[in-house]
C-alpha positions, 0 to 999 in steps of 0.5 A: 184905218179899220175900226170895229165898234161895239154898241152904246152899251159900253156907257152903261156897263161901265158902273161902279163895280163894273169897269175893271170886269168890263174893260178885261173882257173886251167890251171897248170898241177896237182900233187897229194902229196909232198913227195919224191918218184921215179918217170918218170924222164920227158923228158924236164928239166930246172935248177932254175936260180938266177937273177933279174926279172923285169916286164914290161908294154907298153903304148902308148903315143906321142911325141912333146914339151909339153904343151904351154904357152901364152906370152901376153905383159905389153906394148903398142905400134906397134909390129915391130918384132916377132921371126918365127915359131920353133925359140929357144930364149935364155937368153938376146935374144929378145921374140919380139919388141914393137915400136923397143924396145926388150922385153928380155927373162931372166931365173927364176921361180918367174914372173916379176911383178914390175919395179925395180929401186934402193932401191928395194929388194927382191927374184926377185932382186935377180933373176934379178942380177943373170941373169945380171951377167950370161950376163956378166954384172958386178960390183954389188954384187949379192943379194937382193938389188937393189943398185946404183952399180946395177943401173950402170950395168943396163944402160950398159945392157940398152945401149947394147940393144939400150934402154934409159939408165935409171938404172931402169928396167921397168914392161914388159921389161923382161920376165922370163922362166925356160930356152930357150924356143921355139916359137910354134906359133904367135898371132899378126902380124907385125905391130899391134897395141897392148895394155897391155894384148895382146897376142903375142906368145906361147912358149914351152920348146925346148926339145922333150918329150913324154907324156902318159896318164895312168889309175889311176889304173897304178899309180904304173908305174908313178914313178919320176925318173924311167927309161923308153925305148920309141920305135918310129914309125920307130921301134928305140928304145930310152931310157927316164926318167920320169920327170913329174907326174900329176893328171888330172880330166876329167869331165863326159860328162852327169849328173850322170856319174862319172869324169875320173881321170887319170895320165899325165906322161912326158918323157924326153931324154937324146938325144931327137929324131929329126923330129918326132913332134906329133908322136905316140910312145910306152913307156915301163914302169918297173912295178917291179923288183925283185933283185937275185931272184930264178926263174923257166919257168912259165910252170914248175909250178905245181898245187897241189891237195892240194892247191897252186903250186909245182915243180918236182925237178929231181935228176937223176933218181928220182923226187919229187914235192915241194911246192913253194911260187910264186912271180914275173912273167916276161919274161916267168919266175916266182920268187919261194921261197920254203924249199931246192930251191937252184940255179942249181937244176933241175926241170920238164917241162911238156909236 
């Protein structure tokens, strides 16, 4: 059986991003025929193994605290207290003070949009009562009705805050967020006189996240909940998980040009790295995975004269070429399927 081999550069060329081009370019050894026959035993062989193949792609990103939210006041008066930059405010804490009265952070997704008083009903009442209960004020039923019992608990809460004990919650006294917030910056100065709508603070979430912008062609990598590895500037690798995926559109600078669509990926950490604000990082995504696949080294593949790919099976002093179908390429190996292929068979590796 006549074969024409290429050099060992096969293994080098078949790296991520170059596999398809290399195969299409005829960069593999060629073999004629697939019938069983005796042949020269290759100097190097490898076993067909059964394993999990994982194809990974690395993309650059940045480490920070994510998007900022601007807090504006609904009250008028003098700014008498503001938290310092990087300070963390938790449920029940004061975000700022107007005329020395606190504006309080509570947890929830529904923004405060009205004053609350006895007789009110709705989802915003439920959200507020859950917070009141979590802060230790009891004696009422957590439901969607603001009752006199709710008002009694509110008076106790107001007393502890140093507010007038009215039993009602004025609009602007509470601000909702999904959890604790970090103060990113202050927009107002102590002593400033403000009116409703004035910006006072910018906040972020408290946990560091990594953000990556992907081309739309890489959308397959952006699977919410998928695990990733994040390499920090000092070379340390930490694990993370995709917590958010959003599509962004960048408008073209010049008329006639197309807008650019990108995928913005947010990565959260079980244990977030510290002290690395706005640092550049590399995020390693899993693009494909094959469980329990039969695999061989990539440079064991032969280009068959009749088209497709094959393997040289080595059985003692006899060799034969069998046709195979290729699957996933990863980590220098390739998934193969074909008749009579089993784990443990030896295949030739061309010199």
